Backbone as ProteinMPNN parsed JSONL, in Angstrom:
{"seq_chain_A": "XXXXXXXXXXXXXXXXXXXXXXXXXXXXXXXXXXXXXXXXXXXXXXXXXXXXXXXXXXXXXXXXXXXXXXXXXXXXXXXXXX", "coords_chain_A": {"N_chain_A": [[0.732, -1.119, 0.053], [0.506, 2.179, -0.885], [1.598, 5.23, 0.449], [-0.266, 7.535, 0.396], [-2.501, 6.117, 0.13], [-2.973, 4.717, 2.505], [-5.057, 3.775, 5.337], [-6.499, 5.91, 7.717], [-5.801, 5.68, 11.102], [-7.892, 5.397, 14.33], [-6.913, 7.31, 16.098], [-5.65, 9.087, 14.254], [-7.84, 10.445, 12.897], [-9.561, 13.356, 12.003], [-11.385, 15.154, 14.147], [-15.088, 15.68, 13.984], [-17.476, 18.034, 14.198], [-19.295, 17.73, 17.091], [-22.597, 16.557, 17.69], [-24.12, 17.88, 19.808], [-22.54, 20.174, 20.062], [-23.095, 21.241, 17.511], [-25.907, 21.694, 17.694], [-25.695, 23.705, 19.764], [-24.693, 25.757, 18.487], [-26.347, 26.265, 16.436], [-28.636, 27.128, 17.939], [-27.558, 29.225, 19.138], [-26.991, 31.027, 17.16], [-29.681, 31.18, 16.035], [-30.862, 32.609, 18.15], [-29.252, 34.938, 18.108], [-29.86, 35.964, 15.67], [-32.55, 36.221, 15.762], [-33.278, 38.139, 17.607], [-35.029, 41.112, 18.2], [-36.916, 40.816, 16.162], [-40.205, 40.924, 15.129], [-40.675, 43.202, 16.458], [-42.241, 46.463, 16.786], [-41.064, 48.425, 15.184], [-40.766, 51.348, 13.235], [-39.737, 52.795, 10.1], [-37.73, 55.664, 10.322], [-37.879, 59.088, 9.566], [-35.558, 59.767, 8.327], [-34.257, 57.212, 7.512], [-35.984, 56.733, 5.755], [-35.277, 58.44, 3.713], [-33.025, 57.193, 2.562], [-34.081, 54.808, 1.789], [-36.024, 55.181, -0.126], [-34.975, 56.216, -2.617], [-33.566, 53.909, -3.205], [-35.799, 52.084, -3.807], [-36.872, 53.373, -5.901], [-34.97, 53.02, -7.761], [-34.94, 50.129, -8.194], [-37.54, 49.86, -9.309], [-37.629, 51.59, -11.718], [-35.356, 50.641, -12.975], [-33.241, 52.267, -13.513], [-30.116, 52.61, -12.63], [-28.042, 54.364, -12.201], [-28.755, 57.083, -11.62], [-29.863, 58.332, -8.732], [-33.219, 58.579, -7.748], [-35.995, 60.72, -6.098], [-39.167, 60.719, -5.734], [-39.644, 60.634, -8.262], [-38.087, 62.808, -8.932], [-34.506, 63.855, -9.908], [-31.928, 63.105, -7.661], [-29.353, 64.522, -6.951], [-27.997, 66.219, -5.307], [-26.257, 64.988, -3.311], [-23.016, 63.632, -2.849], [-21.903, 60.598, -4.507], [-20.225, 58.874, -3.223], [-19.04, 58.542, -0.042], [-17.173, 61.387, 1.051], [-14.645, 61.804, 2.847]], "CA_chain_A": [[-0.08, 0.131, -0.067], [1.233, 3.563, -0.78], [1.476, 6.302, 1.661], [-1.364, 8.213, 0.099], [-3.754, 4.979, 0.079], [-3.129, 4.114, 3.802], [-6.2, 4.126, 6.03], [-6.199, 6.609, 9.056], [-6.118, 5.203, 12.606], [-8.746, 6.199, 15.242], [-6.157, 8.446, 16.719], [-5.277, 10.183, 13.26], [-8.817, 11.007, 12.193], [-9.826, 14.427, 12.502], [-12.563, 14.997, 14.979], [-15.746, 16.509, 13.52], [-18.322, 18.78, 15.082], [-20.172, 16.999, 17.615], [-23.988, 17.022, 17.444], [-24.472, 18.808, 20.833], [-21.912, 21.644, 19.784], [-23.898, 21.764, 16.512], [-27.144, 22.254, 18.181], [-25.45, 24.833, 20.588], [-24.26, 26.846, 17.564], [-27.623, 26.476, 15.732], [-29.478, 27.814, 18.844], [-27.012, 30.674, 19.281], [-27.36, 31.749, 15.754], [-31.077, 31.665, 16.058], [-31.153, 33.576, 19.148], [-28.629, 36.106, 17.699], [-30.442, 36.665, 14.559], [-33.906, 36.24, 16.077], [-33.549, 39.276, 18.607], [-35.694, 42.185, 17.489], [-37.802, 40.308, 15.131], [-41.516, 41.116, 15.653], [-40.807, 44.483, 17.1], [-43.024, 47.312, 16.096], [-40.3, 49.619, 14.868], [-41.102, 51.65, 11.955], [-38.672, 53.468, 9.668], [-37.86, 57.07, 10.737], [-37.778, 59.906, 8.15], [-34.073, 59.616, 8.001], [-34.052, 56.004, 7.086], [-36.857, 56.556, 4.449], [-34.503, 59.187, 2.71], [-32.243, 56.207, 2.026], [-34.876, 53.782, 1.119], [-37.12, 55.65, -1.258], [-34.104, 56.198, -3.998], [-33.28, 52.558, -3.879], [-36.796, 51.668, -4.212], [-37.319, 53.87, -7.263], [-33.971, 52.478, -8.673], [-35.408, 48.933, -8.504], [-38.646, 50.195, -10.003], [-37.338, 52.118, -12.954], [-34.337, 50.086, -13.755], [-32.103, 53.4, -13.704], [-29.077, 52.299, -11.46], [-27.065, 55.323, -12.062], [-29.212, 58.531, -11.095], [-31.0, 58.27, -7.696], [-34.377, 59.589, -7.657], [-36.907, 60.681, -4.954], [-40.562, 60.93, -6.144], [-39.403, 61.042, -9.79], [-37.002, 63.861, -9.336], [-32.885, 63.111, -9.843], [-31.328, 63.397, -6.291], [-27.975, 64.779, -7.382], [-27.093, 67.078, -4.439], [-25.422, 64.418, -2.587], [-22.136, 62.825, -3.526], [-22.564, 59.171, -4.67], [-19.484, 58.141, -2.317], [-18.471, 59.446, 1.011], [-16.146, 62.187, 0.847], [-14.144, 62.313, 4.426]], "C_chain_A": [[0.967, 1.326, 0.265], [0.895, 4.328, 0.196], [0.271, 6.973, 1.493], [-2.67, 7.38, 0.022], [-3.778, 4.55, 1.473], [-4.501, 4.65, 4.515], [-5.722, 4.979, 7.487], [-6.68, 5.778, 10.007], [-7.029, 5.963, 13.104], [-8.1, 7.367, 15.484], [-5.672, 9.452, 15.721], [-6.368, 10.98, 12.707], [-8.97, 12.184, 12.871], [-11.405, 14.549, 13.098], [-13.369, 16.096, 14.402], [-16.571, 17.259, 14.667], [-19.225, 17.915, 15.562], [-21.673, 17.351, 17.543], [-24.51, 17.958, 18.562], [-23.837, 20.085, 20.605], [-22.616, 22.196, 18.499], [-25.224, 22.38, 16.889], [-26.906, 23.343, 18.954], [-25.293, 26.104, 19.581], [-25.483, 27.25, 16.65], [-28.339, 27.434, 16.662], [-28.843, 29.37, 18.944], [-27.212, 31.437, 18.107], [-28.935, 32.275, 15.63], [-31.414, 32.794, 16.778], [-30.5, 34.994, 18.524], [-29.531, 36.78, 16.558], [-31.948, 37.002, 14.624], [-34.276, 37.523, 16.941], [-33.981, 40.357, 17.618], [-36.829, 41.955, 16.358], [-39.239, 40.396, 15.945], [-41.694, 42.381, 16.407], [-41.727, 45.451, 16.179], [-42.291, 48.739, 15.548], [-40.565, 49.942, 13.487], [-39.861, 52.513, 11.393], [-38.859, 54.979, 9.794], [-37.472, 57.921, 9.253], [-36.414, 59.816, 7.805], [-33.762, 58.444, 7.196], [-34.783, 56.0, 5.531], [-36.188, 57.429, 3.279], [-33.514, 58.293, 1.938], [-32.897, 55.085, 1.227], [-35.584, 54.037, -0.014], [-36.135, 55.66, -2.478], [-33.947, 54.764, -4.194], [-34.46, 51.904, -4.299], [-37.274, 52.068, -5.621], [-36.121, 53.417, -8.426], [-34.259, 51.053, -9.178], [-36.629, 49.122, -9.426], [-38.443, 50.509, -11.495], [-36.298, 51.453, -13.755], [-33.14, 51.023, -13.786], [-31.276, 53.097, -12.424], [-28.101, 53.499, -11.279], [-27.644, 56.773, -11.438], [-30.415, 58.278, -10.029], [-32.204, 59.146, -7.904], [-35.293, 59.575, -6.447], [-37.923, 61.393, -5.613], [-40.315, 61.423, -7.55], [-38.381, 62.112, -10.123], [-35.564, 63.286, -8.966], [-32.608, 63.916, -8.419], [-29.747, 63.649, -6.49], [-27.327, 65.592, -6.572], [-26.175, 66.33, -3.547], [-24.359, 63.57, -3.331], [-22.351, 61.39, -3.564], [-21.663, 58.387, -3.768], [-19.234, 58.993, -1.255], [-17.257, 60.19, 0.767], [-15.384, 62.733, 2.182], [-14.617, 63.426, 4.917]], "O_chain_A": [[1.819, 1.464, 1.143], [-0.135, 4.098, 0.829], [-0.391, 7.05, 2.528], [-3.768, 7.915, -0.13], [-4.785, 3.885, 1.713], [-4.955, 5.772, 4.29], [-4.743, 4.673, 8.168], [-7.758, 5.192, 9.906], [-7.213, 7.087, 12.635], [-8.611, 8.433, 15.14], [-5.3, 10.557, 16.116], [-6.122, 12.031, 12.116], [-8.664, 12.293, 14.059], [-12.4, 14.089, 12.537], [-12.883, 17.213, 14.226], [-16.342, 17.093, 15.865], [-19.961, 17.302, 14.789], [-21.939, 18.532, 17.32], [-25.334, 18.812, 18.234], [-24.463, 21.102, 20.9], [-22.748, 23.411, 18.352], [-25.585, 23.465, 16.433], [-27.843, 24.142, 18.979], [-25.699, 27.235, 19.847], [-25.601, 28.385, 16.188], [-28.651, 28.533, 16.206], [-29.48, 30.419, 18.851], [-27.647, 32.583, 18.218], [-29.323, 33.384, 15.261], [-32.05, 33.756, 16.347], [-31.176, 36.021, 18.47], [-29.85, 37.969, 16.577], [-32.531, 37.777, 13.867], [-35.441, 37.919, 16.984], [-33.485, 40.525, 16.504], [-37.476, 42.851, 15.816], [-39.394, 40.035, 17.112], [-42.769, 42.626, 16.955], [-41.906, 45.212, 14.985], [-42.824, 49.848, 15.506], [-40.61, 49.074, 12.616], [-39.022, 52.909, 12.202], [-39.907, 55.532, 9.461], [-36.956, 57.494, 8.22], [-36.268, 59.793, 6.583], [-33.033, 58.594, 6.215], [-34.357, 55.486, 4.496], [-36.459, 57.223, 2.096], [-33.191, 58.592, 0.788], [-32.403, 54.543, 0.238], [-35.759, 53.161, -0.861], [-36.558, 55.029, -3.447], [-34.177, 54.326, -5.321], [-34.294, 51.082, -5.2], [-37.914, 51.329, -6.369], [-36.287, 53.45, -9.646], [-33.945, 50.71, -10.318], [-36.628, 48.387, -10.413], [-38.971, 49.84, -12.384], [-36.243, 51.583, -14.978], [-32.048, 50.542, -14.087], [-31.73, 53.319, -11.302], [-27.418, 53.582, -10.258], [-26.878, 57.49, -10.794], [-31.593, 58.078, -10.327], [-32.108, 60.335, -8.206], [-35.397, 58.537, -5.794], [-37.722, 62.527, -6.049], [-40.743, 62.509, -7.94], [-37.907, 62.317, -11.24], [-35.36, 62.495, -8.045], [-32.983, 65.058, -8.153], [-28.983, 62.775, -6.081], [-26.154, 65.851, -6.843], [-25.291, 66.985, -2.994], [-24.684, 62.879, -4.297], [-23.002, 60.909, -2.637], [-22.078, 57.279, -3.429], [-19.197, 60.202, -1.485], [-16.303, 59.595, 0.266], [-15.487, 63.906, 2.542], [-14.271, 63.803, 6.037]]}, "name": "protein", "num_of_chains": 1, "seq": "XXXXXXXXXXXXXXXXXXXXXXXXXXXXXXXXXXXXXXXXXXXXXXXXXXXXXXXXXXXXXXXXXXXXXXXXXXXXXXXXXX"}
């Protein structure tokens, strides 16, 4: 038998994720991602200013010029300028 074809002994086998560890990881993830779901939080005016142009970009298919209520929103730079 060649070195690459040998069977690993029990001591040499890598240990996988145990079922109880996997369950703990899933529960932690569900808890972390589920916090805040179902809350009655509504978008504030500030957040709506960013959501509306993105919504109109999707609706019109124009990905270059952001628009708010159909009007070009060009007074802000496209990228943050320190």
